[in-house]
C-alpha positions, -999 to 999 in steps of 0.1 A, spaced: -1 0 0 10 36 -4 22 59 20 -10 77 36 -33 48 28 -65 49 47 -65 23 73 -98 8 56 -80 0 28 -52 -16 44 -73 -52 48 -75 -58 12 -51 -84 -7 -26 -74 -31 -49 -84 -59 -78 -59 -45 -52 -31 -44 -39 -36 -79 -74 -35 -92 -86 -4 -69 -50 15 -82 -59 9 -115 -93 19 -117 -88 48 -95 -57 58 -119 -73 50 -157 -111 55 -150 -116 78 -118 -154 72 -109 -169 71 -143 -179 41 -153 -164 14 -173 -169 -21 -188 -150 -54 -180 -135 -56 -216 -120 -21 -214 -107 -30 -179 -87 -58 -193 -76 -35 -218 -60 -13 -191 -45 -40 -171 -26 -50 -205 1 -74 -199 6 -73 -164 -3 -101 -150 -35 -127 -159 -63 -113 -167 -82 -141 -148 -65 -123 -117 -74 -85 -126 -109 -99 -131 -108 -115 -96 -97 -84 -82 -125 -64 -96 -156 -88 -85 -136 -91 -52 -138 -50 -44 -173 -57 -58 -181 -81 -30 -167 -54 -4 -189 -25 -22 -157 -5 -31 -169 -9 -67 -203 -10 -78 -222 -29 -104 -241 -9 -126 -269 -25 -147 -277 -10 -181 -315 -11 -195 -300 -32 -225 -286 -57 -206 -245 -40 -203 -230 -44 -171 -205 -18 -162 -190 -8 -133 -181 22 -111 -159 34 -83 -184 52 -63 -175 90 -57 -173 87 -22 -145 59 -25 -125 77 -52 -124 108 -31 -110 88 3 -86 67 -16 -71 96 -37 -35 102 -32 -15 137 -25 3 139 -63 41 135 -59 47 164 -85 16 188 -75 27 222 -64 13 228 -31 29 259 -14 19 289 10 28 319 -12 28 356 -5 -7 367 -21 -13 403 -32 -51 400 -42 -78 374 -40 -107 367 -60 -138 365 -40 -167 347 -44 -193 335 -17 -193 300 -5 -216 276 -19 -230 273 19 -237 310 24 -254 311 -9 -275 278 2 -285 296 35 -296 325 18 -317 308 -1 -334 289 25 -338 325 49 -358 339 14 -377 309 6 -387 305 49 -399 343 44 -421 340 10 -423 306 -6 -412 294 -39 -444 294 -61 -448 269 -85 -469 264 -116 -502 241 -120 -476 218 -140 -453 214 -111 -427 238 -124 -410 269 -105 -428 301 -121 -405 321 -137 -413 354 -120 -410 339 -81 -376 322 -94 -365 355 -104 -370 371 -77 -352 347 -57 -323 347 -74 -326 385 -76 -324 389 -40 -301 362 -31 -275 370 -60 -277 408 -62 -272 407 -102 -290 412 -133 -298 388 -156 -271 392 -177 -247 378 -150 -252 342 -159 -222 330 -135 -243 340 -99 -277 330 -113 -264 296 -117 -248 293 -84 -282 302 -69 -299 276 -87 -270 251 -82 -279 261 -40 -318 257 -50 -312 220 -65 -289 214 -37 -319 222 -13 -340 200 -28 -318 171 -30 -311 176 9 -347 174 10 -347 209 32 -366 224 7 -398 204 -1 -419 204 -30 -458 205 -22 -480 224 -51 -485 249 -53 -454 262 -35 -419 247 -24 -417 253 15 -387 249 39 -387 218 61 -379 232 99 -368 201 110 -343 194 84 -332 230 85 -328 226 122 -309 198 118 -285 211 89 -275 244 112 -264 223 141 -238 203 119 -199 210 124 -194 236 96 -167 208 81 -192 178 82 -218 197 64 -194 212 38 -185 178 31 -220 166 25 -231 192 8 -197 195 -17 -203 157 -27 -237 159 -29 -233 187 -55 -204 170 -69 -222 138 -76 -249 161 -99 -221 185 -116 -192 162 -118 -169 157 -149 -164 126 -169 -127 129 -177 -101 114 -154 -81 142 -156 -108 166 -140 -120 139 -113 -82 137 -103 -75 170 -101 -106 177 -81 -103 153 -55 -66 162 -53 -79 204 -46 -103 191 -25 -90 167 -2 -51 184 -1 -56 223 -1 -68 233 32 -44 255 44 -20 250 9 -23 267 -23 -20 248 -57 -5 268 -87 -29 268 -116 -7 269 -146 7 236 -131 -27 224 -129 -37 233 -162 0 221 -177 -8 184 -165 -36 179 -192 -1 183 -219 -7 193 -250 -44 186 -262 -58 217 -261 -89 204 -257 -82 190 -227 -68 218 -213 -100 238 -223 -121 215 -202 -102 216 -169 -100 254 -170 -139 256 -174 -142 232 -147 -119 250 -124 -137 282 -129 -169 261 -125 -160 252 -93 -148 285 -83 -182 303 -96 -204 275 -76 -183 288 -43 -163 256 -41 -127 273 -48 -110 304 -45 -83 319 -61 -54 350 -57 -24 363 -75 11 363 -62 38 390 -63 49 373 -96 13 375 -113 5 339 -109 -26 323 -96 -30 301 -72 -60 280 -63 -72 263 -35 -105 246 -20 -126 274 2 -118 263 36 -148 256 64 -163 288 85 -146 288 109 -172 304 139 -168 319 173 -192 323 201 -195 360 204 -196 381 173 -222 406 174 -224 440 184 -255 453 197 -254 496 196 -276 517 210 -295 530 177 -305 489 176 -287 477 152 -270 443 150 -237 442 137 -228 403 129 -187 395 119 -178 373 96 -172 344 117 -208 344 127 -222 309 126 -252 301 102 -273 292 133 -267 325 151 -278 344 122 -310 323 117 -319 333 149 -313 368 141 -336 367 113 -361 357 139 -365 389 161 -341 417 140 -348 429 101 -319 420 79 -306 455 61 -275 445 45 -255 412 37 -224 428 29 -190 422 41 -207 422 80 -240 413 83 -262 444 98 -296 439 114 -318 465 131 -341 458 161 -378 474 155 -412 470 177 -423 453 147 -398 423 144 -398 418 181 -437 414 181 -438 395 150 -406 368 170 -433 373 199 -459 357 183 -432 325 173 -421 318 210 -393 347 211 -405 367 240 -388 394 253 -366 375 277 -353 349 250 -342 378 228 -323 395 255 -308 357 266 -300 352 231 -283 387 226 -259 385 261 -243 347 249 -236 359 212 -226 395 219 -190 411 224 -203 437 252 -225 443 278 -263 451 264 -274 484 270 -300 491 298 -323 509 274 -320 483 247 -332 457 273 -359 482 286 -374 488 249 -376 455 238 -396 445 271 -417 474 263 -422 468 225 -434 430 231 -461 440 265 -473 471 241 -492 444 222 -507 415 239 -527 414 271 -535 380 272 -506 358 270 -506 319 259 -482 298 276 -475 263 259 -468 235 287 -483 202 301 -509 192 330 -501 171 356 -532 151 369 -534 127 397 -559 107 418 -534 98 448 -529 116 477 -494 100 478 -484 115 443 -502 144 449 -484 153 485 -451 146 468 -460 172 437 -467 199 461 -434 195 479 -415 195 448 -436 220 429 -407 246 432 -384 223 418 -398 210 389 -416 242 377 -454 232 385 -481 257 392 -506 242 415 -544 247 399 -562 226 422 -557 199 446 -552 174 422 -542 191 389 -508 209 382 -494 230 354 -458 227 338 -447 257 319 -425 252 289 -422 212 298 -407 186 275 -429 154 281 -401 132 280 -377 149 302 -406 154 327 -417 116 327 -385 105 330 -381 130 363 -411 111 379 -402 81 371 -371 79 390 -391 92 416 -412 63 417 -439 77 399 -452 65 365 -466 89 344 -490 80 315 -495 107 282 -530 113 267 -523 111 232 -544 139 212 -572 130 187 -563 118 156 -526 117 158 -500 114 184 -484 146 179 -467 145 213 -452 115 206 -441 126 172 -425 155 187 -408 134 217 -390 113 188 -379 140 170 -365 157 202 -344 125 207 -329 125 172 -324 162 170 -301 156 202 -283 130 188 -248 129 180 -239 154 149 -223 126 131 -256 107 129 -272 135 109 -264 130 70 -281 146 39 -268 122 8 -292 101 -1 -291 77 -30 -327 86 -36 -318 127 -39 -299 114 -71 -324 91 -82 -341 102 -120 -374 113 -102 -360 129 -76 -368 170 -75 -340 190 -89 -334 215 -115 -301 193 -126 -295 160 -143 -271 142 -124 -243 130 -142 -233 101 -115 -239 67 -135 -251 50 -105 -277 77 -99 -293 69 -135 -285 28 -134 -296 3 -113 -271 -12 -90 -269 -49 -95 -262 -72 -70 -224 -90 -69 -226 -125 -80 -199 -155 -68 -168 -147 -73 -158 -181 -85 -186 -189 -105 -184 -152 -124 -143 -157 -137 -150 -196 -141 -185 -203 -152 -195 -238 -156 -162 -250 -137 -177 -279 -125 -177 -296 -160 -142 -299 -168 -122 -327 -158 -105 -312 -119 -72 -326 -134 -66 -300 -163 -58 -277 -134 -43 -302 -105 -18 -317 -123 11 -303 -144 13 -331 -175 14 -340 -205 -18 -344 -226 -29 -357 -257 -29 -330 -286 -67 -329 -288 -72 -326 -250 -43 -298 -250 -63 -277 -274 -99 -282 -255 -80 -270 -222 -63 -243 -240 -101 -229 -253 -112 -233 -217 -85 -207 -208 -92 -183 -237 -131 -183 -226 -120 -178 -189 -93 -150 -196 -70 -168 -175 -30 -185 -181 -16 -219 -184 20 -230 -174 32 -250 -200 65 -268 -211 79 -263 -248 111 -269 -265 128 -274 -231 115 -241 -215 87 -234 -186 66 -205 -188 33 -193 -179 18 -186 -211 -20 -166 -214 -35 -178 -249 -54 -153 -274 -64 -174 -301 -60 -206 -314 -59 -213 -355 -59 -242 -379 -34 -237 -407 -44 -274 -423 -11 -286 -413 -14 -281 -377 -25 -257 -350 -6 -224 -338 -18 -211 -302 -11 -171 -299 -6 -155 -265 16 -133 -246 42 -144 -219 44 -111 -197 52 -83 -221 63 -105 -246 40 -123 -279 44 -154 -283 39 -182 -307 34 -218 -304 30 -250 -325 6 -270 -302 21 -305 -310 55 -289 -294 36 -284 -258 53 -312 -237 34 -306 -205 7 -284 -194 -19 -271 -169 -48 -245 -162 -37 -216 -139 -68 -208 -122 -59 -178 -99 -81 -177 -67 -102 -211 -74 -67 -232 -72 -29 -223 -63 
């Protein structure tokens, strides 16, 4: 194995490693046929060995078997495996140069977040045929990209973000509109920034990926190895050699990656262009400044979750180098209707503000909220018991549990979580039953969702094969072959490489001996069908031979094939000893 190989590939045997290296180098994650694969393997080893290595990778789910509609079988290295197995090119010009000017592009995550915010505020409209209304879509693009119709690059970035949101199922098409799934948006916001970026890129890449292995190779190299360092743009383009068409395609693809917000570029003191993967957004806990004029400034390291909360209770003024919001009476009152009361807003600002919140701002926020409502609806739970013993216990622990007594047998728990309250009562020896609402158990569903949201961030995944299916909602057709063609289950390895093996005499592969010419011919023909080799002795020389054809000249039979890199031609009658080689079946 090469240096730096991922640990999960260390368990592969040499045959599997050799096959995986060949696929990764020659085909990338593009589909290929068995014949093309064996042609690329060339004279290095027995074809049956290469076939065996490929099928063993299929059995381990490291290579997919694709079933075409017309019956042809193809193979593909999954994109995730391709990216994971990618090794840093030995001659890659990675460095940390002195950069003078950068070409800024907003990262895809920022564009996608803005798309979520705009659709959350005003859902996208659909036509009766279930397509996007042009006016509604153009309005969204204008708000997010802040560009005219002539800026095709910015428009496409927004369209790609909408496509990504649909495939992640954060955006849901429910005619006559497209809305935001709040639960999945919350899970997306809770994710670690690096993990979120990784999942978004892999899903986006499988939709827009190039088909040329060279473009795939450099995409994987730039994505995996240019975190802190940069790569010289001319060196990447130069890897295409003198092929102008390939150079042009590579340059266009790198520009596409940059316009889509996955790569960034800069110029050094020599005028050379450097590129690298856009690093994940580093967030800080306190990035807000709350000014006395009720304006809130959010610095660039403000995480998406904090930005999303700001949109709940403040009006956005600008989205430039810094984000600017303003607290107004209307925004605070609207937030109160959605559960963001004055105290919750103040607690949030205190947790994320770099300075102390002015007393005048605190007082004004409370006054704004109190100025509208005369009756307050407080969500909570009713606790009811018929046992005096339990009633006495609840009365003794009312303050600890945050209970308000309504009568002798009924208490009210404001903003209590059903699962937590039931667990606490159970620990004290009190079994609590929860009445399900009429029709559907919303409370039980809410408790299930709560347990899911409190799970580890690593368990959240937005990469779903169904999101790439032909019938999945989206604006672009996925280019990943496994999204278009069905995955065929891998067959038995030996049966695939050596079909009908039980029908040949076992002596052919067990003993190295002399045969009658007719038997030798039958054995060699079987080797040709299985694309395997034979061990033979002719003219007092012993060697392994891969036969490719047998020709009847009229006076004799000539056998054509190769031994290593050398092409050979033998007379069938000159073969003194012979044995069929069957790697993986009989060593």
